[in-house]
N, C-alpha and C positions, 0 to 999 in steps of 0.2 A: 503494499499499501503505500502512495507516494503522497496522497492528499487523502485527509479525512475532514469535513464539513458538516457541523452540528447544530444544529437548530436556527439558520440563516432566516434572517428577515431584513427587509429594507421596505422603509417608508419617506414618502417625502411629504411633511408635514403631516396632516390628518389621511392622506392616501395612504394606504397599505398595498404595497406592489405584490409581498410575499411575505410568508412567515412558516417557521418550524420544518424549515429546508435542509434535512441532512442527507447526505452522500458521500461515497468513498472513489476514489480513483487509483487503479493499479495499474503496474507498467504493462503497456501492449492494449491498453483499454482503446475502442474505437466506438466512441459515443456521439449520438444524435442530439441535440437540444432543439425541441421543437416548442409550439405554442403561438396563439393568433400574437399579434401585433399589439404591443404595450404588457404583456405578461409579466418582464421582465428578465426575457433570456439575455440579453446584450448585459444587463446591470450584473447579473449573476456569474457572467464570465470575466466581468470587470471586479469584481470580489475578488475572486479567485488567481486573478493576476494581479491583486493588489493596488489595483487603480482605485476602488473606493473601497470604504469601510461600510461592514453592515451597520444596521440599527438594533440589531441582536444577533446572537448568535457568533459564532468564531469559526473559521478557517485555520488548519494545522498542518504543514507542511514538511517532508521529511526532511532534515538534514543535508545540503550538497543536489535537492532537485531543482533543476533550472526550467521555467515556467516562460514560454515566449506567447505574447497575444498580439493577431492581428485583427486591430478595431475594422468597423465595416467602413468607418473615414477617419481621416487623418488630419487632424486641424493643423498640423506645420510638418512638412517633411524635411529629411534630413538634407545636407548638402554635402558635396563632395564628387568623385570621380565614382560611377556603377559598380564597376567592378571591386576596388577599394571600400567602398561602403557594405559590400557583401561580405568580402571577407573579413572586415574590420567590425562587425556587429555586434560582436562580445565586448562588453565594458572590460573583464578581467585581461583579457588580449590586449585592446588598445591599451592599457596600463601596463602590461608586461612590455610591448613595444616602444612605448614613451620610456622606462625606467633602461631599456639598452641603448637607447638614442641619447639619452642624459649620462650616462656610464658613458659611452664613447665619447661625448663632447669631454666631459671629465680627465680620461686618459690623456686625451689629446692637447689638453692644456696643463695639467697637472706635474708637479714635480716629487719626487723622494719616493723610496722603497717601501715605506711603511702603506702608504696610500696607495701606491700603485698595486701591493698584493692585495691590499682591501676590496680594491675598485675589479679588480680582475675575478676575486672571487664570487661578487654579488654581479658579474658579467655571465661568468659559469652558470651560476645558481639561475638566473633569469632564461639563460638560452634552454635550462632544464626544460624551465616550466613552459617554454613554447615548442620544444620538441614533443610533452607530454600531451600538449592540447592538439598534436597534428596539424601544426600552423603550416607546414612544409608540403602538405597534401590540400588544404583550403582552396587554395587557387584554383586547383586542377578541378575540386568538388564544385567549387562556385560557378567556374564556367560550364558545369556540366546543366546544375540546375539553371543558372542564367536561359543557357540556350533550351533547356526543356520548358521554360517560360516562354519562352518566344524572342528572346532579345537575341541579337545578331552580335558576330564576334567584333564587327567594327564598330559595336555602339558600346562596347565593354569601357574604354575611356573617357565617352561621354559624360559631361556634369550632370548631377539628375534634375538640375533647375531646366534643363533643356526638353527632358521629356513630359509628358501630359500627364496628369492625376491619376488616370488608370494603369499606366504603364508606370510610376513612381510605386502605385500599390503593388505591383507585380515584384517592384525590386524588394519593397519591403517586405514580401513573402519570400522571396528566396534568400533575402539574409536572415529569416527566421528558419528556414530549413538546414542552411548552412550552420549553421549556429549547434546544429543536433542538441535542442532540449528535450527534457525527460518529458515536458508535458507541452502540448499545442494545440492552443484557443484559437478557432479560427471561427470569425465572424462573417459570413456572404464572403470566403474566399475564390468562389467563382463569378463573381459579380463583372470583373476585367478581365475575364478570360474568355480567348476565341477557344474553336472545339478542338483543336490540337494541344492545346496547354492544358486546359483542364481532364482531357484523356490522359495526359504524363501527369501530372499532378494526383490523379487517382492511383495511376499505378505504384506512384512516389509514397505514397502515403501508407499505400497496401504492404511495400516491401521495407518500411522505418520500426522501429523497434520502439521509438515514445508513444505514451497515449496521446491519443489525439480526441478532441472535443469540437465538435463540429455545428455552428448553425448556419442553415442555408434554406431557401427557398425552392431548390431544386432537389424532389425526390428521386430522380434516378443517380443522382452523384452522391445523394446521402444512402441508398440503397446499397451502393456498391462501397462504401466505404463503413456504414455503421456496422456494427454487431449489438449494439444496444440500444435504446433511445430512449430519455429522457423528455418527460411532456410537464410541461409547467401551464397550470390550469386553474383558476378560483384560489392563486395564490398557493397553490401545492405543488409540487415536486412527484411524479410517480415515476417510476421506470419499465421498460418492458424487453423482455430479452428477443432479440432477432431483430430483422433489418426493418427498412422503413417501411417496405409493404406490408412485411407481418404485423406492423403495430397496426398500419393503417388498418387491416381487416378486424384485428383484435378490437381495435379501438370503435368500430362501427358495431361491434357487437354490444359492447358495453354502453354504447348511447342506446340501442335500440332498447336494453335491457334496463336505463336507469329511466327511459321517457314511458316505459311499461308501467315500471315502480311510482316512477312521479305522477302516471294516470290513475294507478288507483287509491295514492293516497290523496291526488286533489279530489278524486269521489267522497273517501271517506272524511275528509276537513266538510265536504259541503256537506255532507249528512248531518254530521256534528253540529255545523253553525246552523241549519234547517231547525234541528230539535232545541239549540239554544234560545234562536227569535220565536219559536213556536210557543216554547214553556215557561219563557222569561220572568212573566208575571203570575205566573201558576205559583203561588205558596206551596202546593203539595209537592211539586217536584222540583222544588229550589235545590236540592242535595244533590238529584240526579243533572240540574243544570250546572252547576258548579264543579262536578267531576269532570263533565265534559267541555268545559273552559279549559281546566287545569290539563286536559288532554289536547286540546288544540295547543295549550303554551307549550306542553313541553315537546310536541312534532317539532323537526327540524326538517324546511323544503327541502325537498331532494332535488339538485341542482344535474339537470344534465349534461349541457354541454356550452361552451359559448359556440355560439352559430354567427359567424361572420355572414355579414351582407354580402351577396355575391352579386357582382353584374351579368346581364344575360346578355348572349350574343344571338339574334335572330337575322341571316344575312338575307334580302330580299332578293326574288329570284332573279337570277341576270339574263339578258336578253342573249340570244344565239350570235357567236361571231363566226367569222370564216373560219377553215379547218387550218390556215396558218395565222396565227395570232401575231407572233413577231418572228422575222427572219433576219439574221447578223450575218453578210458575207465579209470574208477576208479584214474583219475591223481591228482596229489597233487604237490604243488611247495612251495618250503620252501628256505629261505635264511638265516638269521639269527632268523628269525621268520615264521611260518606257514601264508604261501599268500591265498591259498585255500585248502581243501582237497575232495578226493571223487569225483572228478567232472567226470562226462560221457555226453556226446551229440554228436551230429551228425550234420556236414553241409553238405546241401545237392546242388545238383546242383542248380543254378539261386534261392539261400536264399538270402534273402536280410536282415542281420541282424543288428542292433546297440547293441553295449556295451556299457553298463552306470552303473554307480557308485561314489562314492565319489574318490576325487584325494588320493593315495596312499593305494588303494584297492587291485589293481591288474588288472587294466583294459588292461595296457599296457605289461604286463610279459604275461596276456592271451592271447593279440594279437602275442607276440614275441614266444609261445608256437604255436600257428596256423600256424604263418610262418613258423616254424623249427629254426628260429635264436635261441632259448633256447632249453633244454631238462628238460623234466619234474624228481621230484625229486622220483617218482615213478607212476606206470600206464603207460598205453602207448596209443599212438601218430600214428596213421595210416593216410597217404594220399592217396588219390585215383591215381587211373590212368587217364595220358595226363593231369595234373592238371601244366599250368605255372602260377606262381605267382606274384605278384605288392604288394610292401610291403614299405609304406609311415610310418616314423616314425616322431614323434613331435620332436626330435631331429634331426634336419634336418642335422644340421653341421655333425652329425658321421659318413653320407650316402656319402656327398659330401667332394672330395680334393680341400683345399683350393688353394692350388699352380695350378690348372688347371683354362683353360680358359672355356667358357660355350660349344663351339664346342667340345672340348676333353671331358667335363663332356659327354655329349650324344655319342660322339663316342666308349667311354670305355664299353657300353653296347651293342652297335652296330658297330664293326668296319668298316665292310662291305658298311655302307652308305657314300654317298658322301657330300660334303660340302654344297652342294644347298638344299637337302633334310634336312640335319639338320637345315640348316638357315630358308628353309620355317616353321621347325616345332619350333622353338626358338620363329618365330616372332607370331606363335598362344598365345605364352605364355607373349606377349608384349615384347621380346628381339630382336630389330632390329638395322641394320646399325654397328656399332662399337662396342655396346651393346655385341656383342656375344664374342669378345677378352678380356671382362673383366675378369680378376682373381675371382674366386670365394670367398675368401676371403674379396673382399671389398663389397663384395652385403650387401643389407638390408637386416633383417629378412624376409620381406615378397618377394622380389625377389627371395632368397633361397627357400621359400615354392613353386614358381611358377618354378624352375628350379629342385626341387624334383620331382614335379608333371612332369613337361617335360621329364623328364630322364626314370619315370616308366611305361609312358604310352606310349612312343613313339615304345614299341614292343607291339603287343597284347598278352594282359592276360586273364585267364578265372576264375582266383582266385584274387579280389583285396583287399587288406586288407590296410587301409587307419588311422591312430593314428591321431588324431586332426588336419585334412588336412586343417582346415580354422583359425587357429590360428592367421596368418599375413595376411591376405587377408581382404580385402577392403570390404564395401559392396557389391559393383560392381562384383569383382571375384570372391566371394561367389553365387551370383544368377548364375553364368556362369557353377562354380563347381555343383551346384544342379542341373541344366537341364542337363549337361552331364551326372551324374549318373544317373537319373531319365532313361535317354537313354540306359545306361550300360545294356548289357543282360548278362553279366558274373555274378559268385558268390560275393556279397559284403559283407564284414564284415569292419562297420564303427564306430569307437569311437570318438564321437563327443558330446560336450555341447552345439552346435547349432542345436536348437532346429526346426528352421526350414527346415534345411539340412535332421533331423532325420524323420523329419513328411513326408517330399516328399519320401524319399527314402525305408525307413525301413519296413518291412513287420512282423518281428520277433524282441522281445528284450530280453536280458541276461543281467543279472543283478549281477553286482560284489561286493563282500562285506561280512565284516563278519565273513572272513574266507569260503564265498559258492558262489558259481555258482547257479544261479535260471533261468528259461528259462523262457516267460510269451508270451502265446500263443495270437496272436492279432496283431494290428497294434501299433506304438509308442505313437499317440494320446490313445489310450485303456492305454497305460501303466501309461502313464504323467497324465491322469485324476485319476488315483488310488492314485498316489504322491501329485499330487495337492490335494484332498481330505483328504490324512493324515497330510499334513500340516496344513492344514484348519483347521482341530480338535485339532492339536497340539498349533494353535495360541490361537484357542479360549479358550483352556484350559487353556493357559497361562492365558490370559483377564480375565476370570474367578476367577482364582486365585489370581490375584491383586485385585478382587473388592470383595471376598468373605469375606474380612476381615470387610466390614461394614455391619450390618444388614441390612436383608432386610426387607418391607412393606408384608405383608399377600399378599398384590394382584401383587406382584413382584413375589414372590413365585410361586403364581398360573400360572402367566404368563410362568414361566421359566418351571413349569412341562411340561405345556401346551405346550409349544416349542419343549421341549424333547419328547415328546408323537409324536408330527408332523414328527420330526427328524428321529427317530426309525421307522416309518411306511414308510417312505420314502427308506429309508435304505434298510428295510425289500423287499419292490418292486424292488428295485435295483437290491439288490442281488439276488431275483429269476429271473427277464429279462436278468442278467448276465451270471446266471445259465443255463438258455435256450440257450442263445445264442452260449456259450462254448460247448455244448452237440451238438450244430448240426454242429459245427467249427470240433470237434471232428469226428464226423459221415465222414464228406467230406473228410479229410485228411486219413481216414481209406479205403475210396474209391479210392481217389487219389494213395496213396504209389502203391498198386499194378499196377494198370494204368503206372505210371512212371516206373517201374521195366519190364514192359512186352515191351514198346515202347523202353527201353536201348537193351532189349533182341532182339529185331525185327533189331534194327538197326546193333547188332552185327553180325546177320544173315544175312543180305543184304549186309553184308561186306566181308562174307565168298567166296572163291573162288568157292565152290563145290556149295553153292547153287546158286550162278550166272549162272552156267548150267543148273539150272533148270527153264527155263521160266513159266511154269503154277505158281509154288511156289512162284518166284519171285511177279507177279502178286496178288498173293494172300495175301503174307505179306504186300505189298504196299496198299491195300485196307483196312488190319486190322490194320493197322499203323497209315491211312487217318482216320478211324472210332474211334480209340482209342483217338486220336491227338483233332480231336472234341470233345467227350465227356469228356476228360481232362480239356480243355480250359475252357470248360461250368463250371466245377468243380471250376475251379481256378476263373473265374468271381463271380462265387457266394461266394468262399470263400473271398475274396477281399470284397464284397458288407457285407457279416456278420461282418467281422470284422471290417469295417469302422462303422456299425451300433453299435459296441460295445466300440469303440471308442468314440462315442458320448453319448451313456448312462454315460459312465465316465466322461467326459465332463460337462455333463448335471446337 
């Protein structure tokens, strides 16, 4: 046991956040801390980190245990060069290096054998401390961690002040990881991470020996990291053994049981109150009335659960667009550098595409080109006919006038709508009462995200391009948005690091990086499996590199050779199965494309006035349309099945 918390309580004035909270943390623990906003999760982490004092109770930390805390926001960022800051994060390490520097200066200026001998002894002791702290391997480890979190080698000597707030948060996370604490407290660590960095962090946290406590709105991340879930609710802390998915299932059963008990209790209380009300004035019944009044006083109201308000997302039925929605041919884009070049791709009606890649590699640039907001440096971009666009930018402030209230924001895109219609729509996004008259400039990040979504979705669109729509949404709003996008019947292009959202909505992946744009057939799970396998190989190679300096015994060498033979055989088998599935997917697509084109052609004919005058031809076209639609639907279902198998194969 490294931490023992006993009877912790926290209050702000008369408002009690929690009380009587007790728990223990042992080496190697992997825990998620969950609860609705305002339940005290961040405050509890800050108490353990020593940032604030509890109102009651105490925290005992074993001697020599190092605790590292990554807050959700930093009020002040450290200065200095990136790599040096990460290497020298440990205060004791900086102090030792300072001592060495001071001793070396004294040795260069002082004279006399006594002083020299004493200083040399101090210098040796300080250098022994450095060696014991593995200082000489810290730089190599820091470089690996920084690259894992998305930094380039050419950025290592840059001043931290030149990075954005999100990248400086990454640097702070890197510094904590490199310092190798015994307990790592992370508050929303994935907020500023792209998909690759988040996957790397998952693998890294799974491989270290430190205890880890995580607060996150990302259920998939929690599922992969946590082996125990602590929940703050009604001011108390409860723990559940298992991952986040198991907690959700168990919690749902608990809520259902509590609701039944609460309903029975309410019925019982109502019966007692009716009796008291009926016989309060009856002298003969006074003892029975008093008895029931005492029973009511002794009853503790059963609390079910805190049910946060959830926004509702309903997509209006989109108009039908042409088969080709957007087509890019030999497109290149440059600013002061080349973002990507020679990109050719076609987005078709009802495509569901996820755009992924490292931050800064061009995902948002590609989305703006698709939306027609920016122009290509070279090449052509053609939009199909009857395409109506909805575009959500991750810089939500750029599309919202801070001086307008919420009703005015919606009216700016639909001037003909009544105030009642607008207020009803805003209510679905949790803006009720006088909230609708707030100026946009005073809204929080999450409120602005909800307003931007409400503004986009108020009118029917058949091409929806969303750039990081979940960045400021809580876990409940994320779930609602995911469910809405699953039901959306238009063409979807989604940039996100939310793995759960991508898995549920995407059937094709476009990867942007290294000045290229690559298309992956199959589901997001298929793509993710390939990325995970590559990351595992990289981390395994790094671990082998660390241990390769020590000579192996003959038995160990043979074991390694055997393991490599097995891994090679498994890779070959997976490769053959993947190629077979990809071939079958390609054949289905070859059959499906002409069917889609013929359906589009028939629909055009059925809208032609000349054809409408020929009754027999209309019947024949309708029969042909129905037949091809059935065949195409069967092919789509088979495609989805094969794509799912491909994803499972990669994950397995």
